[in-house]
VEXSEVEX-607702 format. One record per residue (C-alpha): residue number from 0; x, y, z. Coordinates in nm, 2 decimals, padded with zeros to 4 digits. Layout:
N
<num:NUM, c1:X, c2:Y, c3:Z>
...
***
This chain:
364
<num:0, c1:-03.27, c2:01.24, c3:-08.27>
<num:1, c1:-03.41, c2:01.43, c3:-07.97>
<num:2, c1:-03.65, c2:01.14, c3:-07.90>
<num:3, c1:-03.38, c2:00.88, c3:-07.93>
<num:4, c1:-03.15, c2:01.07, c3:-07.70>
<num:5, c1:-03.43, c2:01.13, c3:-07.45>
<num:6, c1:-03.52, c2:00.75, c3:-07.44>
<num:7, c1:-03.15, c2:00.65, c3:-07.43>
<num:8, c1:-03.09, c2:00.90, c3:-07.15>
<num:9, c1:-03.37, c2:00.76, c3:-06.93>
<num:10, c1:-03.28, c2:00.39, c3:-07.00>
<num:11, c1:-02.91, c2:00.43, c3:-06.95>
<num:12, c1:-02.94, c2:00.65, c3:-06.65>
<num:13, c1:-03.19, c2:00.43, c3:-06.47>
<num:14, c1:-03.01, c2:00.11, c3:-06.55>
<num:15, c1:-02.67, c2:00.25, c3:-06.42>
<num:16, c1:-02.84, c2:00.37, c3:-06.10>
<num:17, c1:-03.01, c2:00.04, c3:-06.04>
<num:18, c1:-02.71, c2:-00.17, c3:-06.12>
<num:19, c1:-02.48, c2:00.05, c3:-05.92>
<num:20, c1:-02.70, c2:00.06, c3:-05.61>
<num:21, c1:-02.74, c2:-00.32, c3:-05.61>
<num:22, c1:-02.36, c2:-00.35, c3:-05.61>
<num:23, c1:-02.32, c2:-00.06, c3:-05.36>
<num:24, c1:-02.55, c2:-00.25, c3:-05.13>
<num:25, c1:-02.27, c2:-00.51, c3:-05.12>
<num:26, c1:-01.94, c2:-00.36, c3:-05.22>
<num:27, c1:-01.75, c2:-00.64, c3:-05.04>
<num:28, c1:-01.93, c2:-00.90, c3:-05.25>
<num:29, c1:-01.84, c2:-00.71, c3:-05.57>
<num:30, c1:-01.48, c2:-00.69, c3:-05.45>
<num:31, c1:-01.48, c2:-01.07, c3:-05.43>
<num:32, c1:-01.60, c2:-01.08, c3:-05.79>
<num:33, c1:-01.32, c2:-00.84, c3:-05.89>
<num:34, c1:-01.07, c2:-01.07, c3:-05.72>
<num:35, c1:-01.20, c2:-01.34, c3:-05.94>
<num:36, c1:-01.14, c2:-01.13, c3:-06.25>
<num:37, c1:-00.79, c2:-01.03, c3:-06.13>
<num:38, c1:-00.70, c2:-01.39, c3:-06.08>
<num:39, c1:-00.42, c2:-01.57, c3:-06.27>
<num:40, c1:-00.66, c2:-01.78, c3:-06.47>
<num:41, c1:-00.87, c2:-01.47, c3:-06.59>
<num:42, c1:-00.69, c2:-01.14, c3:-06.64>
<num:43, c1:-00.38, c2:-01.24, c3:-06.46>
<num:44, c1:-00.35, c2:-00.92, c3:-06.26>
<num:45, c1:-00.29, c2:-01.05, c3:-05.91>
<num:46, c1:-00.12, c2:-00.73, c3:-05.80>
<num:47, c1:-00.46, c2:-00.57, c3:-05.80>
<num:48, c1:-00.62, c2:-00.82, c3:-05.57>
<num:49, c1:-00.53, c2:-00.63, c3:-05.24>
<num:50, c1:-00.70, c2:-00.32, c3:-05.38>
<num:51, c1:-01.02, c2:-00.50, c3:-05.49>
<num:52, c1:-01.24, c2:-00.34, c3:-05.22>
<num:53, c1:-01.12, c2:00.02, c3:-05.30>
<num:54, c1:-01.17, c2:-00.04, c3:-05.67>
<num:55, c1:-01.51, c2:-00.19, c3:-05.60>
<num:56, c1:-01.63, c2:00.11, c3:-05.40>
<num:57, c1:-01.49, c2:00.35, c3:-05.67>
<num:58, c1:-01.65, c2:00.17, c3:-05.96>
<num:59, c1:-02.00, c2:00.13, c3:-05.80>
<num:60, c1:-02.01, c2:00.49, c3:-05.67>
<num:61, c1:-01.90, c2:00.62, c3:-06.01>
<num:62, c1:-02.17, c2:00.40, c3:-06.17>
<num:63, c1:-02.45, c2:00.54, c3:-05.96>
<num:64, c1:-02.33, c2:00.90, c3:-05.98>
<num:65, c1:-02.30, c2:00.88, c3:-06.36>
<num:66, c1:-02.66, c2:00.76, c3:-06.38>
<num:67, c1:-02.77, c2:01.05, c3:-06.17>
<num:68, c1:-02.56, c2:01.30, c3:-06.37>
<num:69, c1:-02.71, c2:01.17, c3:-06.70>
<num:70, c1:-03.07, c2:01.20, c3:-06.58>
<num:71, c1:-03.03, c2:01.56, c3:-06.44>
<num:72, c1:-02.80, c2:01.67, c3:-06.73>
<num:73, c1:-02.50, c2:01.76, c3:-06.51>
<num:74, c1:-02.17, c2:01.80, c3:-06.72>
<num:75, c1:-02.30, c2:01.62, c3:-07.03>
<num:76, c1:-01.96, c2:01.58, c3:-07.20>
<num:77, c1:-01.79, c2:01.44, c3:-06.90>
<num:78, c1:-02.08, c2:01.21, c3:-06.82>
<num:79, c1:-02.13, c2:01.07, c3:-07.17>
<num:80, c1:-01.75, c2:01.02, c3:-07.23>
<num:81, c1:-01.73, c2:00.84, c3:-06.89>
<num:82, c1:-02.03, c2:00.62, c3:-06.97>
<num:83, c1:-01.88, c2:00.53, c3:-07.30>
<num:84, c1:-01.54, c2:00.44, c3:-07.14>
<num:85, c1:-01.71, c2:00.23, c3:-06.88>
<num:86, c1:-01.93, c2:00.04, c3:-07.12>
<num:87, c1:-01.64, c2:-00.03, c3:-07.36>
<num:88, c1:-01.44, c2:-00.17, c3:-07.08>
<num:89, c1:-01.72, c2:-00.38, c3:-06.93>
<num:90, c1:-01.81, c2:-00.51, c3:-07.28>
<num:91, c1:-01.46, c2:-00.63, c3:-07.33>
<num:92, c1:-01.45, c2:-00.78, c3:-06.99>
<num:93, c1:-01.78, c2:-00.97, c3:-07.03>
<num:94, c1:-01.68, c2:-01.09, c3:-07.38>
<num:95, c1:-01.35, c2:-01.21, c3:-07.25>
<num:96, c1:-01.52, c2:-01.40, c3:-06.97>
<num:97, c1:-01.78, c2:-01.55, c3:-07.20>
<num:98, c1:-01.56, c2:-01.65, c3:-07.49>
<num:99, c1:-01.29, c2:-01.81, c3:-07.27>
<num:100, c1:-01.55, c2:-01.94, c3:-07.02>
<num:101, c1:-01.35, c2:-01.78, c3:-06.73>
<num:102, c1:-01.62, c2:-01.64, c3:-06.49>
<num:103, c1:-01.96, c2:-01.80, c3:-06.46>
<num:104, c1:-02.15, c2:-01.50, c3:-06.32>
<num:105, c1:-02.05, c2:-01.15, c3:-06.42>
<num:106, c1:-02.16, c2:-00.99, c3:-06.10>
<num:107, c1:-02.33, c2:-00.70, c3:-06.29>
<num:108, c1:-02.63, c2:-00.70, c3:-06.06>
<num:109, c1:-02.46, c2:-00.87, c3:-05.76>
<num:110, c1:-02.66, c2:-01.15, c3:-05.60>
<num:111, c1:-02.99, c2:-00.99, c3:-05.69>
<num:112, c1:-02.99, c2:-01.11, c3:-06.06>
<num:113, c1:-02.76, c2:-01.37, c3:-06.19>
<num:114, c1:-02.65, c2:-01.33, c3:-06.55>
<num:115, c1:-02.42, c2:-01.56, c3:-06.75>
<num:116, c1:-02.13, c2:-01.38, c3:-06.92>
<num:117, c1:-02.30, c2:-01.42, c3:-07.26>
<num:118, c1:-02.62, c2:-01.26, c3:-07.12>
<num:119, c1:-02.42, c2:-00.98, c3:-06.97>
<num:120, c1:-02.22, c2:-00.93, c3:-07.29>
<num:121, c1:-02.55, c2:-00.90, c3:-07.48>
<num:122, c1:-02.68, c2:-00.65, c3:-07.22>
<num:123, c1:-02.36, c2:-00.44, c3:-07.26>
<num:124, c1:-02.38, c2:-00.44, c3:-07.64>
<num:125, c1:-02.74, c2:-00.30, c3:-07.61>
<num:126, c1:-02.62, c2:-00.04, c3:-07.36>
<num:127, c1:-02.33, c2:00.05, c3:-07.59>
<num:128, c1:-02.58, c2:00.12, c3:-07.87>
<num:129, c1:-02.78, c2:00.36, c3:-07.64>
<num:130, c1:-02.47, c2:00.53, c3:-07.51>
<num:131, c1:-02.35, c2:00.58, c3:-07.87>
<num:132, c1:-02.68, c2:00.75, c3:-07.94>
<num:133, c1:-02.61, c2:00.98, c3:-07.65>
<num:134, c1:-02.25, c2:01.04, c3:-07.77>
<num:135, c1:-02.36, c2:01.14, c3:-08.12>
<num:136, c1:-02.66, c2:01.34, c3:-07.99>
<num:137, c1:-02.48, c2:01.50, c3:-07.70>
<num:138, c1:-02.61, c2:01.85, c3:-07.79>
<num:139, c1:-02.96, c2:01.73, c3:-07.70>
<num:140, c1:-02.85, c2:01.64, c3:-07.34>
<num:141, c1:-02.96, c2:01.95, c3:-07.15>
<num:142, c1:-02.98, c2:02.01, c3:-06.78>
<num:143, c1:-03.32, c2:01.95, c3:-06.63>
<num:144, c1:-03.28, c2:02.22, c3:-06.37>
<num:145, c1:-03.09, c2:02.55, c3:-06.34>
<num:146, c1:-02.72, c2:02.53, c3:-06.26>
<num:147, c1:-02.74, c2:02.56, c3:-05.87>
<num:148, c1:-02.99, c2:02.29, c3:-05.80>
<num:149, c1:-02.83, c2:02.06, c3:-06.06>
<num:150, c1:-02.49, c2:02.10, c3:-05.88>
<num:151, c1:-02.65, c2:02.04, c3:-05.54>
<num:152, c1:-02.83, c2:01.72, c3:-05.66>
<num:153, c1:-02.50, c2:01.59, c3:-05.82>
<num:154, c1:-02.31, c2:01.66, c3:-05.49>
<num:155, c1:-02.57, c2:01.51, c3:-05.27>
<num:156, c1:-02.58, c2:01.19, c3:-05.48>
<num:157, c1:-02.20, c2:01.16, c3:-05.45>
<num:158, c1:-02.22, c2:01.21, c3:-05.07>
<num:159, c1:-02.50, c2:00.96, c3:-05.03>
<num:160, c1:-02.32, c2:00.69, c3:-05.23>
<num:161, c1:-02.00, c2:00.74, c3:-05.02>
<num:162, c1:-02.20, c2:00.72, c3:-04.69>
<num:163, c1:-02.40, c2:00.42, c3:-04.80>
<num:164, c1:-02.10, c2:00.23, c3:-04.92>
<num:165, c1:-01.92, c2:00.30, c3:-04.59>
<num:166, c1:-02.23, c2:00.20, c3:-04.39>
<num:167, c1:-02.27, c2:-00.14, c3:-04.55>
<num:168, c1:-01.90, c2:-00.22, c3:-04.52>
<num:169, c1:-01.90, c2:-00.14, c3:-04.15>
<num:170, c1:-02.22, c2:-00.33, c3:-04.09>
<num:171, c1:-02.39, c2:-00.57, c3:-04.34>
<num:172, c1:-02.58, c2:-00.52, c3:-04.67>
<num:173, c1:-02.91, c2:-00.34, c3:-04.62>
<num:174, c1:-03.09, c2:-00.60, c3:-04.84>
<num:175, c1:-02.96, c2:-00.95, c3:-04.83>
<num:176, c1:-03.00, c2:-01.13, c3:-05.17>
<num:177, c1:-02.81, c2:-01.44, c3:-05.07>
<num:178, c1:-02.93, c2:-01.79, c3:-04.98>
<num:179, c1:-02.81, c2:-01.74, c3:-04.62>
<num:180, c1:-03.04, c2:-01.45, c3:-04.55>
<num:181, c1:-03.24, c2:-01.43, c3:-04.23>
<num:182, c1:-03.54, c2:-01.66, c3:-04.25>
<num:183, c1:-03.39, c2:-01.91, c3:-04.49>
<num:184, c1:-03.33, c2:-02.27, c3:-04.38>
<num:185, c1:-03.00, c2:-02.40, c3:-04.49>
<num:186, c1:-03.11, c2:-02.76, c3:-04.53>
<num:187, c1:-03.40, c2:-02.65, c3:-04.76>
<num:188, c1:-03.16, c2:-02.44, c3:-04.96>
<num:189, c1:-02.93, c2:-02.74, c3:-05.01>
<num:190, c1:-03.21, c2:-02.98, c3:-05.12>
<num:191, c1:-03.34, c2:-03.05, c3:-05.47>
<num:192, c1:-03.73, c2:-03.07, c3:-05.50>
<num:193, c1:-03.86, c2:-03.40, c3:-05.65>
<num:194, c1:-04.03, c2:-03.21, c3:-05.94>
<num:195, c1:-03.72, c2:-03.00, c3:-06.01>
<num:196, c1:-03.61, c2:-02.96, c3:-06.37>
<num:197, c1:-03.35, c2:-03.21, c3:-06.47>
<num:198, c1:-03.05, c2:-03.12, c3:-06.67>
<num:199, c1:-03.05, c2:-03.19, c3:-07.04>
<num:200, c1:-02.73, c2:-03.34, c3:-07.15>
<num:201, c1:-02.62, c2:-03.43, c3:-07.51>
<num:202, c1:-02.39, c2:-03.73, c3:-07.55>
<num:203, c1:-02.17, c2:-03.75, c3:-07.86>
<num:204, c1:-02.04, c2:-04.10, c3:-07.91>
<num:205, c1:-01.74, c2:-04.17, c3:-08.14>
<num:206, c1:-01.71, c2:-04.50, c3:-08.31>
<num:207, c1:-01.48, c2:-04.64, c3:-08.58>
<num:208, c1:-01.71, c2:-04.79, c3:-08.84>
<num:209, c1:-01.56, c2:-04.96, c3:-09.15>
<num:210, c1:-01.23, c2:-04.77, c3:-09.09>
<num:211, c1:-01.40, c2:-04.43, c3:-09.06>
<num:212, c1:-01.46, c2:-04.23, c3:-08.74>
<num:213, c1:-01.83, c2:-04.15, c3:-08.70>
<num:214, c1:-02.02, c2:-03.96, c3:-08.42>
<num:215, c1:-02.36, c2:-04.06, c3:-08.29>
<num:216, c1:-02.57, c2:-03.83, c3:-08.06>
<num:217, c1:-02.80, c2:-03.95, c3:-07.79>
<num:218, c1:-02.96, c2:-03.83, c3:-07.47>
<num:219, c1:-02.75, c2:-04.07, c3:-07.26>
<num:220, c1:-02.83, c2:-04.42, c3:-07.39>
<num:221, c1:-02.55, c2:-04.62, c3:-07.55>
<num:222, c1:-02.61, c2:-04.63, c3:-07.92>
<num:223, c1:-02.64, c2:-04.95, c3:-08.11>
<num:224, c1:-02.35, c2:-04.93, c3:-08.36>
<num:225, c1:-02.17, c2:-05.20, c3:-08.55>
<num:226, c1:-01.82, c2:-05.06, c3:-08.49>
<num:227, c1:-01.54, c2:-05.00, c3:-08.23>
<num:228, c1:-01.61, c2:-04.75, c3:-07.95>
<num:229, c1:-01.35, c2:-04.46, c3:-07.93>
<num:230, c1:-01.48, c2:-04.21, c3:-07.68>
<num:231, c1:-01.78, c2:-04.00, c3:-07.56>
<num:232, c1:-01.82, c2:-03.63, c3:-07.51>
<num:233, c1:-02.10, c2:-03.46, c3:-07.32>
<num:234, c1:-02.25, c2:-03.12, c3:-07.36>
<num:235, c1:-02.50, c2:-02.96, c3:-07.12>
<num:236, c1:-02.79, c2:-02.81, c3:-07.32>
<num:237, c1:-02.99, c2:-02.70, c3:-07.01>
<num:238, c1:-02.85, c2:-02.68, c3:-06.66>
<num:239, c1:-03.16, c2:-02.78, c3:-06.48>
<num:240, c1:-03.23, c2:-02.70, c3:-06.12>
<num:241, c1:-02.93, c2:-02.60, c3:-05.91>
<num:242, c1:-02.98, c2:-02.57, c3:-05.53>
<num:243, c1:-02.90, c2:-02.22, c3:-05.40>
<num:244, c1:-02.66, c2:-02.37, c3:-05.15>
<num:245, c1:-02.43, c2:-02.64, c3:-05.28>
<num:246, c1:-02.10, c2:-02.65, c3:-05.09>
<num:247, c1:-02.19, c2:-02.58, c3:-04.73>
<num:248, c1:-02.04, c2:-02.82, c3:-04.48>
<num:249, c1:-01.91, c2:-02.82, c3:-04.12>
<num:250, c1:-01.62, c2:-03.06, c3:-04.10>
<num:251, c1:-01.39, c2:-03.17, c3:-03.82>
<num:252, c1:-01.06, c2:-03.34, c3:-03.88>
<num:253, c1:-01.23, c2:-03.68, c3:-03.85>
<num:254, c1:-01.59, c2:-03.64, c3:-03.98>
<num:255, c1:-01.86, c2:-03.43, c3:-04.14>
<num:256, c1:-02.06, c2:-03.26, c3:-03.87>
<num:257, c1:-02.31, c2:-03.07, c3:-04.09>
<num:258, c1:-02.62, c2:-03.26, c3:-04.00>
<num:259, c1:-02.53, c2:-03.27, c3:-03.63>
<num:260, c1:-02.50, c2:-02.90, c3:-03.59>
<num:261, c1:-02.78, c2:-02.80, c3:-03.82>
<num:262, c1:-03.02, c2:-03.00, c3:-03.59>
<num:263, c1:-02.92, c2:-02.78, c3:-03.30>
<num:264, c1:-03.20, c2:-02.54, c3:-03.18>
<num:265, c1:-02.96, c2:-02.28, c3:-03.04>
<num:266, c1:-02.65, c2:-02.26, c3:-03.26>
<num:267, c1:-02.41, c2:-01.97, c3:-03.29>
<num:268, c1:-02.17, c2:-01.97, c3:-03.59>
<num:269, c1:-01.87, c2:-01.75, c3:-03.58>
<num:270, c1:-01.78, c2:-01.72, c3:-03.95>
<num:271, c1:-01.42, c2:-01.63, c3:-04.04>
<num:272, c1:-01.32, c2:-01.71, c3:-04.40>
<num:273, c1:-00.95, c2:-01.64, c3:-04.31>
<num:274, c1:-00.85, c2:-01.62, c3:-03.94>
<num:275, c1:-00.52, c2:-01.45, c3:-04.03>
<num:276, c1:-00.72, c2:-01.16, c3:-04.19>
<num:277, c1:-00.97, c2:-01.13, c3:-03.90>
<num:278, c1:-01.04, c2:-00.77, c3:-03.78>
<num:279, c1:-00.86, c2:-00.74, c3:-03.44>
<num:280, c1:-01.13, c2:-00.53, c3:-03.29>
<num:281, c1:-01.39, c2:-00.79, c3:-03.39>
<num:282, c1:-01.18, c2:-01.08, c3:-03.25>
<num:283, c1:-01.15, c2:-00.90, c3:-02.92>
<num:284, c1:-01.53, c2:-00.89, c3:-02.90>
<num:285, c1:-01.57, c2:-01.27, c3:-02.96>
<num:286, c1:-01.45, c2:-01.38, c3:-02.62>
<num:287, c1:-01.72, c2:-01.19, c3:-02.41>
<num:288, c1:-02.00, c2:-01.27, c3:-02.67>
<num:289, c1:-01.92, c2:-01.64, c3:-02.70>
<num:290, c1:-01.89, c2:-01.68, c3:-02.32>
<num:291, c1:-02.22, c2:-01.52, c3:-02.27>
<num:292, c1:-02.39, c2:-01.73, c3:-02.54>
<num:293, c1:-02.26, c2:-02.06, c3:-02.39>
<num:294, c1:-02.37, c2:-01.94, c3:-02.05>
<num:295, c1:-02.72, c2:-01.90, c3:-02.19>
<num:296, c1:-02.73, c2:-02.25, c3:-02.34>
<num:297, c1:-02.61, c2:-02.19, c3:-02.70>
<num:298, c1:-02.38, c2:-02.42, c3:-02.89>
<num:299, c1:-02.10, c2:-02.20, c3:-03.03>
<num:300, c1:-01.87, c2:-02.31, c3:-03.32>
<num:301, c1:-01.64, c2:-02.13, c3:-03.55>
<num:302, c1:-01.63, c2:-02.18, c3:-03.93>
<num:303, c1:-01.31, c2:-02.11, c3:-04.12>
<num:304, c1:-01.10, c2:-02.22, c3:-04.42>
<num:305, c1:-00.78, c2:-02.17, c3:-04.23>
<num:306, c1:-00.55, c2:-02.45, c3:-04.12>
<num:307, c1:-00.51, c2:-02.61, c3:-03.78>
<num:308, c1:-00.21, c2:-02.39, c3:-03.68>
<num:309, c1:-00.41, c2:-02.07, c3:-03.74>
<num:310, c1:-00.70, c2:-02.21, c3:-03.55>
<num:311, c1:-00.49, c2:-02.31, c3:-03.25>
<num:312, c1:-00.32, c2:-01.98, c3:-03.24>
<num:313, c1:-00.64, c2:-01.77, c3:-03.24>
<num:314, c1:-00.79, c2:-01.99, c3:-02.97>
<num:315, c1:-00.50, c2:-01.93, c3:-02.74>
<num:316, c1:-00.44, c2:-01.57, c3:-02.84>
<num:317, c1:-00.80, c2:-01.46, c3:-02.74>
<num:318, c1:-00.87, c2:-01.74, c3:-02.49>
<num:319, c1:-01.17, c2:-01.86, c3:-02.70>
<num:320, c1:-01.37, c2:-02.15, c3:-02.55>
<num:321, c1:-01.52, c2:-02.28, c3:-02.87>
<num:322, c1:-01.38, c2:-02.49, c3:-03.16>
<num:323, c1:-01.33, c2:-02.40, c3:-03.52>
<num:324, c1:-01.45, c2:-02.63, c3:-03.80>
<num:325, c1:-01.36, c2:-02.64, c3:-04.16>
<num:326, c1:-01.57, c2:-02.48, c3:-04.44>
<num:327, c1:-01.50, c2:-02.36, c3:-04.79>
<num:328, c1:-01.37, c2:-02.00, c3:-04.80>
<num:329, c1:-01.62, c2:-01.89, c3:-05.08>
<num:330, c1:-01.91, c2:-02.03, c3:-04.88>
<num:331, c1:-01.81, c2:-01.84, c3:-04.56>
<num:332, c1:-01.77, c2:-01.52, c3:-04.76>
<num:333, c1:-02.12, c2:-01.57, c3:-04.90>
<num:334, c1:-02.27, c2:-01.65, c3:-04.56>
<num:335, c1:-02.19, c2:-01.31, c3:-04.40>
<num:336, c1:-01.99, c2:-01.01, c3:-04.53>
<num:337, c1:-01.77, c2:-00.97, c3:-04.22>
<num:338, c1:-01.45, c2:-01.13, c3:-04.09>
<num:339, c1:-01.56, c2:-01.22, c3:-03.82>
<num:340, c1:-01.94, c2:-01.23, c3:-03.87>
<num:341, c1:-02.20, c2:-01.41, c3:-03.65>
<num:342, c1:-02.51, c2:-01.61, c3:-03.74>
<num:343, c1:-02.77, c2:-01.74, c3:-03.50>
<num:344, c1:-02.95, c2:-02.06, c3:-03.62>
<num:345, c1:-03.25, c2:-02.26, c3:-03.50>
<num:346, c1:-03.23, c2:-02.61, c3:-03.66>
<num:347, c1:-03.07, c2:-02.47, c3:-03.97>
<num:348, c1:-03.29, c2:-02.16, c3:-04.00>
<num:349, c1:-03.10, c2:-01.83, c3:-03.99>
<num:350, c1:-03.26, c2:-01.63, c3:-03.72>
<num:351, c1:-03.01, c2:-01.34, c3:-03.67>
<num:352, c1:-02.70, c2:-01.23, c3:-03.85>
<num:353, c1:-02.45, c2:-00.96, c3:-03.76>
<num:354, c1:-02.12, c2:-00.79, c3:-03.85>
<num:355, c1:-01.87, c2:-00.79, c3:-03.57>
<num:356, c1:-01.94, c2:-00.42, c3:-03.52>
<num:357, c1:-02.30, c2:-00.51, c3:-03.43>
<num:358, c1:-02.23, c2:-00.82, c3:-03.22>
<num:359, c1:-02.38, c2:-00.65, c3:-02.91>
<num:360, c1:-02.71, c2:-00.61, c3:-03.09>
<num:361, c1:-02.77, c2:-00.99, c3:-03.12>
<num:362, c1:-03.04, c2:-01.12, c3:-02.89>
<num:363, c1:-02.95, c2:-01.44, c3:-02.71>
***
């Protein structure tokens, strides 16, 4: 039992720290995932959506701190009971998402590692087994150090997590795992290589043969059947290659301007997924920055999912001298974790990216 507890302690502690730090690197992204879970078509808890960011920070800080507590043996009963409560909740959540096909990516490891709900549920079941070993062998979870250094390490881990979470919210994630990270070319991320794996789809054809309904399965070809066709259902066996960027577009009221702007060698994108929720201090900085960029020969555009009235209001309110174009809200949230955020592109390649707090650090 001592060996099982020791192994479980290391595996669970390390996994909780890694998983928590990845999400703590991007708490805003995790809050978007929580909003997805709180939505009417998943858990139907819309009243929690405004508090998603606060809940996000609390959960990921708690996750990292529990991992540290477990490894150093700080307050074993509190730590193990908390781990058990968390894993039971997350196991239910991932099972619910998987069984009812509600959320395609659980968000357990942020954008660093995509897991399907079923994969995440399996991971949680394995973790639950290890945590139950800790629960029943809790007497073997002893502190690694004496009381004072153990308390200091526990306190420092908590302070570090709070500082790190605040830092990335007020700036940008320290490590960018998304397809719009600096150095990536948007056109390349949108394209499908010629040798990419094709999806495997199963076709189930229903026919009425001699008065009976029969099903014939093919890989897409129409079956040769002496009967009356009823219907066909498709089932994806393997997804095949999916481009990292799928829904990016820059649209005016009249046309799609994506190719036009992505061919620009000096393009500034002001990204605001919702103009009405834009940070006022950040909005105030846009005027001077955009004027300076245009003066230096840059093409400046805004991207938003907001309507024409909101776009007109914000232009006149802050006397902005660039136009806003339409883009999907989820895409803009993925591009940059700020509202507003700024990207500098050279023919579709992301050269610089900044939170509005760091807009003065961009080199034009």
